[in-house]
N, C-alpha and C positions, 0 to 999 in steps of 0.2 A: 118366664119370658124375660129377655134381656132388657136392661135399662138403656134407652136410646142415648141418653146423656152420656152414659159411660162409653158407648161406641163412638160418639162424636169426639170424645176426649182422646181415644186411642186410634181412630180412623180405620184401623183394621182389628180383626179379632183373631188371635190375641195380638197385641202390638206394644210398642214402647210407650210408656206413659208420656203425654205431651203437656207442657206447661203453657197455658194460654198467655198471649202478650198483654201487657197493660193497655188500657183504653187510649192513653195519650200517644203511645207508639203506633197503634193502629191508625189513628187520625193522621200522624205525621207521614206515614208511608202512603196513605191514600192521597194526601195533598201532592206528594212528589210524583206519583203516577199520573195525576191529572195534568200537572205542569208539562210533563214530557209529551203527553198526547196533544196538548194545545200547540206546543212548538212544532211538532211533526205536522199537524194539520195546517199551520200557517205556511211552513215551507212548501208543502204540497200545493197550496193555493198559489203561491208565487210562481212555482214551476209551471203550473197550468196557464197562468196569465202570460208568462214569458213565451210559452210555446205557441200561444195564440197570437200575441202582438208581434213577435219577431218577423214572421213571414209577411205580415201586413206592412211593417216598416220597410222591409227590403223591397217589396213590390212598389211602395210609394216612392222610394228613392229611384227605382228604375223608371217609374213613370216620369219623375222630374227630369232625369237624364234625357229621356226621349223628347220632353217638351221644350228644352233649352237648346237652340241651335248655336253652334260656335260662330264667332264673328268671322265674316269672310276675309280672306287674305287680301291685302292691297294689291291692286293691279298696277305694278310699277311701270313707268314710262321707259321704253327701251330704245327710243330714237329721239335725238334732239330735233325739236320742231324746226321746220325750214325757216320760219320767220322770226326765230328767237333773236333778240337784238343784242348779241354778245359784244359787239364792237362799239355800242353806244357809249359816248363819253371819252373814248380813246382818241388821242391826237390823230388827226387826219382821217378818222373813221375807216380804218383798214378793212379789207374784205374778210368775211368769215369763211374759213376753210375746214376741211376734215382733218387737219393736222393740229397738234397741240401748239398753242401760242405761248404758253408758259414753259420755262426751262424745267427739265427734270431736277429733282432734288436729290443730289448725291452727297452722302456724308460718310467720311472715313472709308471710302471705297465701297460703300453699300448704297443701293438705290432705295431711298425712303419713299419716294413717289415718282411714278411715271405712268403713262397711259397703259402700260402692260405689266409693270412690276412695282411692288409685290402683289398687287391685286389688279386683275385685268378688267378693263372697261368693256362694255357692250357697244358703246357709241361715244363719240366726242366731237366737239367743235372748238376751233381756236381762232384767235385774232391777234395780230402782233404789229406793233409800231416800232421801227428801229431808226436810229439817227446816229451815224458813226458807230461807236461801240455801245452807246447807251440804248436801252430798249425797254418797252413795256409790253407784256403779253398776258393774254387771258386764255383759260381753257375751261370748258364746261364738260365734265367727265360724268358719264352715266354708267352705273353698275347694275348687276342683275337685280339686287334688292337692297334694302337699307342695311342689312347685316354686312354685305360686302362693302358698302360705302363706309360704314363704321370701322371696318377692318382697315380700310385705306387711311382713314383719319388716325387710327391707333398706330399704324406703321409710321406715319409722319411724326407723331409725338415721340414714340419710342426711339426713332432714328435720331432726332435732335438731342434727346436726353442722354442717349448712349454716346453721343459724339459732340461734347461741348467745344472741343478743339481738334482740328484736323491739321496735322503737320504738312499735309499736301505735297509730299514728295520733295521735289526741288524748288517748288514755288513758295510764296509767302504763306505762313500759317493762316488757316481760316478759323474764325471764332463764330460759333453758332449759338443762337439763343431762341427760346420758345416762350410765347406768351399766349394766354387764353384770349380769344377775340369774341366780342359780342356785336355782331352786325346782323342780327336776326338769324333765322334758320334754326336747326336743331343743335348745332355745335360749331365752333370755329376756333382757329388758331392762327397766330402770326409767327412766321419763321424768319429770322434775321441772320444773314451770313455776310461777313465782311473780312477782308484781309487785314492782318496786323502788320503794320509797316512802321518800324522805328518809333514805337510808342504811340503812333497814330493809327488811323484806319482808312482803308480805301476799298474800292471794288465791292460796293454794297449791293446785295440782292435782298429784296424783301418779298416774301410770299404771303398773301392773305388768303386763307382757305376757309370756306364756309360750306357746311353740309346741309342740304335740304332733302330729306328722305333718302332716295338712292342716288342723289347727284352731288358732286363736289364742284363748287365754283372756285377756281384758282386764279388769282390776280397777282401778277408779279411785276417787279420793276428792278432794273439794274442800272447803276451809274458809277462813275469813277470815284466820287467823293463818298466818305463814310463818316462815322461819328454819331453821337446821340442826337444832335440837332437835325442832321440830315435824315436819320431814321424816323424821327418824329414827323418831319415835314413830308417824307415819302409815304409813310403810313396814312397820314391825313389826306394826302392827295389821292391815293388809291381808294380809300373809303368813300371820299366825296364823289369821284368820277364813276364809281361802280354802283352808286345808290339806285339809279334807275334800273339797272340790270338785275340787281338783287330783288327788286320789287316784283320781277317776273318769275322768280324761282319757285313760287308757290305751286306751280304746275307739277313739280316733282315730289311733293310732300305725300305722306301717307294718306292724308285727306286733302287731295288737290283742289285748288280753286278752279271754278268753272272757267272764269275768264279773268286774267290778271288785270290790275288797274292800268289804264293806258299811261304810257310815258308822256309826261307833259312836254309840250313844245318849248324850246329854249326861249326864255323871255327876251323881248327886245330891249327891256330895261333891267339890267342886272343890278341896279343900284338899290340901296336900302331905303330910298324914299327921298323926300325933300326936307330941307331945314338943317338942323344941327347934325354934324357928322362926328364920328368918334375921333378923339385925339390920336395922333400918332404915338404908339407905345414908346416909352422912354428906352426900353431895352431892345427895340427893333435893330437887328444886325444887318443894316442896309449894305454894309461893306463886306459881307460874308463872301469869301471866294475871290475877292479882288486882290490882285498882286501884279506888279510890273515884272517883266522878264528879269530885271536886275534886282528885284526884291525891294524896291523903294517903299518908303512909309506911306501909309494911307492917311489922308486928311479927312477928318470927320468920322462918323456922320454928325452933322450939326445943321442948324437952320441957316448958318451963314457960310458954310463951305461952298466952294465953286461947284455948280452942277453942270448940266448939259448946256453947252454954249448956244448962243442965239442962232436960230436957223431961219434964214430967208431963202426960199426956193421958188423958182418959177413965178416970181412976182408976188409971192405970199409970205408973210411973216407968221410962221406956225409955232415958233417957240422963242421965248418962254410963254407960259400960260398963267393966268391968274386963278388961284384957288383959295382955300381956307388956310391951309397949313403946308409947310414945305420942309423937307429934310434932304440933305445932299451929302455925297461922299465922292472923293476923287483920289486917284493914284496916278502918278506920272513919272516918267523916266526919259532917257534919251530916245527920241523918235517914237515915244509911246505915251498914250494918255487914255484913261478910262474914267468916265463919270457916270454916276447914277443919281437920279433925283426922283423923289416921291412927292406928289402933289395931291391933296384931297380936295373934294368939291362938296358944297352944300346942295348943289342942284345937279340932278342927273342930266338935265338938258344942257348945262354948260359943259359937262364932260363929253357928252355925245357930240356937241359942236366941235370941241377940240379934236376928237378922234376923226371926225369927218374932214376937218381941214387937213390933218396929217395924211389921211388916206387919199385925198384929192391930189396932193403933191406926189405921193408915191405912184399913183395910177397914171400921172401925166408923163412919167419917164422922160422928163425934159433934160436938157444939157446946161445946167447953170454954171457960168463962169468957167467954161472949158472942162467941166466934169460930166461924167456919165452917171445917171441915177438908175440903179437896177433894183427893182422891188423883189421881195421874197415872201412866200406864203408860209409864215411860221404860226403854229397853233400854240398860243400861250394865254393863260388867264381867260377872261370873258371875251376879249377881243385884242387884236394886236396888229400893228403896222410896223413893217420892217423893210429897210432898204439900205443899199450901199452906195457910196459916192466914190468914184475913182477918177483919177486925172488921165486925160488923153495923151499928155505929153511926158509922162513919167510915172514913177512909183508914188503911191499915196492912197491910202484906203481909210475911209470913214464909214463906220457901221452905226446905224441908228435903229433902235427898237423902242416902241412905245406900247406898253401893255396896260390894258384896263382891267382892274379887279374891283368889282363893286363900284364905289364912288371914289376910287383912287386911281391915279395914273402913274405908273412906274416908267421912267424914261432912262435909256441907256445910250451912251455914245462911246465908241471905241475908235481910237486913231492909231494907225500903225504905218509902217513903210510898205505894206503889202500892196498887192494888185488885186484885180477882180478874180484872178485864179485862186489867190489865198483866201478870198472871202468865203469860198466853199467850206473852209475849215473854221474860220472866225465866226461866221453867222451862227452855225449850230452851237458853238461855245457860248456865245452871248445868250442864245435861247435857253440852253441848259441851265446856265446860272440864274436866269430870271425865273425859270420854272421852280427852282429850289426855293425862291423867295415868295412865290405866290401863296402858299399856305400861311405864311406869316402875316399876310394882308387880310386875314379873315375879319378883323374888326370893321372893315369897310364894306362887307358883303351882306347880302340879304339874310343868309343863314347865320351869320355871326360866328363866334368861336365856341 
């Protein structure tokens, strides 16, 4: 009988003799096999878990997508409301029409803004006040949505930045400037364009543009004078007079207001209160724009310079008036004189009484000393009284304008050889010059500076 041990050593009968491995080597190989099995088992477990979890996560994501509804798109207003107060604050409250009140913005031969180009509106309203060549105009432009309105604003910005100077063919070169404007709304910009004229500037146009949702509010002003001081005063005037209108623009926002705040009625007392009144600023340019036809020098401004001459009309002495502080300036030449005078008041009642006395004379239309008094309805400051005196037996024209701004009274007198016919040009000139000064009188107003 064969020995089993011998068969195990050879595995086969007969076979090659086998040398058994040492015990340490057997243990090492066994440990390596066990480690491989553990790694494979762990990988298999991870694969099983992933196969189970992944479909669940996908399904969960799908459920989340189905449970979150996208935000509804804004319903943009497509028509200007009939009662929108676009002309509020404009001189003479001109009627609101379906035409643009603001001029198109043309730069270097390209239209940067108009109601139709480069972005077309779906509706618009406009209001415009014109006096000789000067004018102020507003446009409320509605676009299909906010993206279109943003594109219109972008075209304005890029148009100005691409055209800082326009040689303007055969005319005077036009200098263009852009500034960011913060008057509420989503975004805003101020565009300034003026003609360069022998080192100075003229023919100034200022556009103030503010976007609310899908609407642009465009407020513009054009005048003959230019320069930094006029730009500052014009911009301040536009912003001040459009404040009430801009408060109504929330109806065009992405989240529109249900009812805009009501526009407050004009106060019967535009003064800053009773008691101490602000001092007249030392740098006030009361003589800005004054010049005689022959270029005679200007006297003042000073507290001692000659002001508006005494005025006794229709049995009443209406000038001078007594106030807290006085500043005057005058310029004169052959057959020409122009005076300005600024008087401040500590009491609104005193200023109201002075304006009432002046208005009673203007409304009387009397014929003092062989002269004819002709009143004019000029809109300047908080209140204004304007009239002309002409001689019935020859040439001679005196124009008076008294403008209330807060608790200050700006008086102007212009004397020329003209007639009542020439007053049609002289009265608007006086009005325009005084309007340019109104923003500088902000220390005496309720809102201040």
